[in-house]
N, C-alpha and C positions, 0 to 999 in steps of 0.2 A: 550428481547435481539434480535438483528437481526443477521442473518447469511448470509455470501456470499458463494455461492457454489464453491467447489473446485473439482479437478480431483480425489482426494482421499476422504476417509471417514471423515477426520478431517475438521473442519469448522473454519472460522474466526469469532470470537465472538465480538460483539460491545455492550458495556454497554449503549451507547448513540445513540438512533435511528437517531437523526439528523446528528451525525457524520458519521454513517453508510451510510445514504443517500448521504451526501456530497462526501464521498469517492467513492460510486458507480457511481455518476454522473461524478466525475473527471476521474475515471478509464475508463468509457465508452468513454469519449471524447479523452482520451490519448491512449487507446489500439490500435485503428485503425491507428493513426498517427505513432506509434512506433512498430507496429507489435506484440503486446502483446496478450497473451491468458488469458483472465480473469478467465476462468475455472481452470487454473493451480495455482491460487493464494494460497499461503500457508504462515502461520506465520513462519518467519525465527528466530526471537528472539525479546525480549523486554529487556529494561534495567531498572535501578532504577528511571529513569525519566518517563515522560509521553510518550516518544517515543516508537513506535513499528516499526519493520522491517518485510517486506514481501518479499518472492521470487516469481517471476512470469516468466513464459516461454516467450521467445522472438523468433520470427521467424528468426531474423538475428543475434542475439547475444547470443544464448543459453539460458541464464536467466539473469534477472535483479533484483536489490534490490530496493524496494520502502520504503521510510521512511514516517511514518505518525506521526504527532505531532499536538495536538490541538494548534492553533495560540495563544489562550489566556493563554496557559500554557508554551509554549516553543518559544524561539526566534530562528527561523530557518534560519535567514540570514547568520550566519557563515557556516552552512551546504550548503546552496545554493552557497555561494562564493567558497567553496572548490570544489564543484561539477563542477563549471565553469572553474577550473584551467586546 
């Protein structure tokens, strides 16, 4: 399993190393653009589906929520549509 470092002792655990790598690459490219602090990433919650939610500190917005869902398991288009409203 892979771990992403956080500001606290808890870690984000990934069962799939490829998913962990894809998330790390995405977060690295997104963090600078949106003023996010990758070291502050914490698991916020998960639900009965394959989705997981993370909280991350933002320099301009306090904190933000990131949703992660494997594309082959979840259709994220409704979530993206709502986010754009």
